[in-house]
C-alpha positions as CSV (number, residue, x, y, z in Angstrom):
1,M,0.0,0.0,0.0
2,S,1.4,3.3,-1.0
3,T,0.8,6.3,1.2
4,S,1.2,8.7,-1.6
5,I,-1.4,7.0,-3.7
6,V,-3.9,7.1,-0.8
7,T,-3.1,10.7,-0.1
8,S,-3.5,11.6,-3.8
9,Y,-7.0,10.0,-3.9
10,Y,-7.9,11.7,-0.6
11,L,-6.8,15.1,-1.8
12,K,-8.7,14.7,-5.0
13,A,-11.8,13.9,-3.0
14,F,-11.2,16.8,-0.6
15,D,-10.7,19.2,-3.5
16,A,-14.0,18.0,-5.1
17,Y,-16.1,18.3,-1.9
18,P,-18.8,19.6,-1.8
19,F,-19.3,20.5,-5.5
20,E,-18.6,17.3,-7.3
21,L,-20.2,14.6,-5.1
22,A,-19.8,11.7,-7.5
23,E,-16.1,12.5,-7.7
24,V,-15.8,12.7,-3.9
25,E,-17.4,9.3,-3.6
26,E,-15.2,7.7,-6.3
27,Q,-11.9,9.1,-4.9
28,L,-12.7,8.2,-1.3
29,D,-13.6,4.6,-2.4
30,Y,-10.3,4.4,-4.2
31,A,-8.4,5.8,-1.1
32,L,-10.2,3.4,1.3
33,A,-9.6,0.4,-1.1
34,Y,-5.9,1.1,-0.8
35,D,-6.0,1.8,2.9
36,P,-9.3,1.0,4.8
37,D,-7.9,2.6,7.9
38,H,-7.0,6.0,6.3
39,I,-8.3,8.4,9.0
40,S,-8.6,11.5,6.8
41,S,-10.6,9.6,4.2
42,L,-12.9,8.0,6.8
43,C,-13.5,11.5,8.3
44,L,-14.2,13.1,5.0
45,K,-16.5,10.3,3.9
46,S,-18.3,10.5,7.3
47,G,-18.9,14.3,6.7
48,Y,-19.9,13.7,3.1
49,Y,-22.5,11.1,4.2
50,L,-23.7,13.3,7.1
51,Y,-24.1,16.6,5.3
52,A,-24.3,15.9,1.6
53,L,-26.4,12.8,1.7
54,N,-28.0,12.9,5.1
55,W,-27.1,9.3,5.7
56,Q,-26.6,9.7,9.4
57,D,-26.3,6.1,10.4
58,E,-23.7,5.4,7.7
59,A,-21.8,8.6,8.7
60,R,-21.7,7.6,12.3
61,A,-20.6,4.1,11.5
62,L,-17.6,5.5,9.6
63,A,-16.8,7.9,12.4
64,E,-17.0,5.1,14.9
65,R,-14.7,3.0,12.7
66,A,-12.2,5.8,12.6
67,M,-12.5,6.2,16.4
68,A,-11.6,2.6,16.9
69,I,-8.5,3.1,14.8
70,D,-7.3,6.3,16.4
71,P,-9.3,7.4,19.5
72,H,-7.0,10.4,20.2
73,N,-7.3,12.1,16.8
74,S,-9.1,15.4,16.7
75,C,-10.5,14.9,13.2
76,V,-12.0,11.6,14.3
77,A,-13.5,13.1,17.5
78,A,-15.0,16.0,15.5
79,S,-16.5,13.6,13.0
80,L,-18.2,11.5,15.7
81,L,-19.3,14.6,17.6
82,N,-20.9,16.0,14.5
83,C,-22.8,12.8,14.0
84,M,-24.0,12.8,17.6
85,I,-25.2,16.4,17.3
86,E,-26.9,16.0,13.9
87,M,-28.6,12.8,15.2
88,G,-29.9,14.7,18.3
89,D,-27.8,12.6,20.7
90,L,-27.0,15.7,22.7
91,N,-26.5,14.1,26.1
92,E,-24.2,11.5,24.5
93,A,-22.4,14.4,22.8
94,L,-21.9,16.1,26.2
95,R,-20.4,12.9,27.6
96,F,-18.2,12.6,24.6
97,M,-17.0,16.2,25.2
98,D,-15.7,15.0,28.6
99,Y,-13.7,12.3,26.8
100,I,-12.4,14.8,24.3
101,N,-11.3,17.1,27.1
102,R,-9.3,14.3,28.7
103,K,-8.0,12.3,25.7
104,V,-8.0,14.4,22.5
105,R,-5.8,17.3,21.6
106,M,-8.2,19.8,20.2
107,S,-8.1,23.6,20.3
108,T,-9.9,25.3,23.1
109,F,-11.7,27.5,20.5
110,I,-13.1,24.4,18.8
111,K,-14.1,22.7,22.1
112,Y,-16.0,25.8,23.1
113,A,-17.6,26.0,19.6
114,Y,-18.9,22.4,20.1
115,M,-20.2,23.2,23.5
116,A,-22.0,26.3,22.3
117,K,-23.5,24.3,19.4
118,I,-24.8,21.6,21.7
119,M,-26.3,24.2,24.1
120,E,-27.8,26.0,21.2
121,V,-29.4,22.9,19.8
122,K,-30.7,22.1,23.3
123,M,-32.2,25.6,23.3
124,H,-30.1,26.6,26.3
125,F,-29.4,30.0,24.7
126,K,-27.9,31.7,27.8
127,I,-25.3,29.0,28.2
128,A,-24.6,29.0,24.5
129,L,-24.0,32.7,24.7
130,N,-21.5,32.2,27.6
131,Y,-19.6,29.7,25.4
132,Y,-19.6,32.0,22.4
133,N,-18.4,35.0,24.5
134,T,-15.6,32.8,25.9
135,M,-14.7,31.7,22.3
136,I,-13.8,35.3,21.5
137,L,-10.9,35.1,23.9
138,Y,-9.5,32.1,22.0
139,A,-10.1,33.3,18.5
140,E,-6.9,33.3,16.4
141,S,-8.1,35.5,13.5
142,S,-10.5,38.3,12.7
143,E,-12.5,35.7,10.6
144,Q,-13.0,33.6,13.7
145,K,-14.0,36.7,15.7
146,D,-16.4,37.7,13.0
147,H,-18.0,34.3,12.9
148,V,-18.4,34.2,16.7
149,D,-19.9,37.7,16.7
150,A,-22.4,36.6,14.1
151,R,-23.3,33.5,16.2
152,I,-23.7,35.7,19.3
153,K,-26.2,38.0,17.4
154,L,-28.1,35.0,16.1
155,V,-28.4,33.4,19.6
156,K,-29.4,36.7,21.1
157,D,-32.2,36.9,18.6
158,K,-33.2,33.3,19.4
159,L,-33.2,34.2,23.1
160,K,-35.5,37.2,22.5
161,H,-37.8,35.0,20.5
162,Q,-37.8,32.3,23.2
163,R,-38.6,35.0,25.9
164,K,-41.5,36.3,23.8
165,L,-43.0,32.8,23.5
166,K,-42.7,32.2,27.3
167,A,-44.1,35.7,28.2
168,P,-47.5,35.5,29.8
169,K,-50.3,37.0,27.6
170,K,-52.2,39.9,29.0
């Protein structure tokens, strides 16, 4: 098995994603035929299945397979966490965040981003806002800060809407 061949197929798939999905599938199939344990290909295919095809079970199976191969890899942890969140397994995602905090090298910014996303999906908007506000401290670029600022505005709007729905009618 040649690492350069596998990497070449993976990079072709990565380059084609998300615009040429047939090409993505073909290149990932080639990469995984050469190396069924190629972490980057498994992660990309999991994301492709999850977001492009909405094949949640298949995406999760790939992420779990990658986790069995390398349980300390941040790409793998992110793939599995994305599946848990998209599938609505939010309590499991929170437990998995504990694992990530102990066993996976992942940037603090990304960890807070996942916690904020989980809280937002759970409709715990105040907690999500706290995570987003903390993320600003760990942002490494103006683009990251701009993204967080946009999320903060969106969550504040959701919080206002939530309060209106809970407000007693006169």
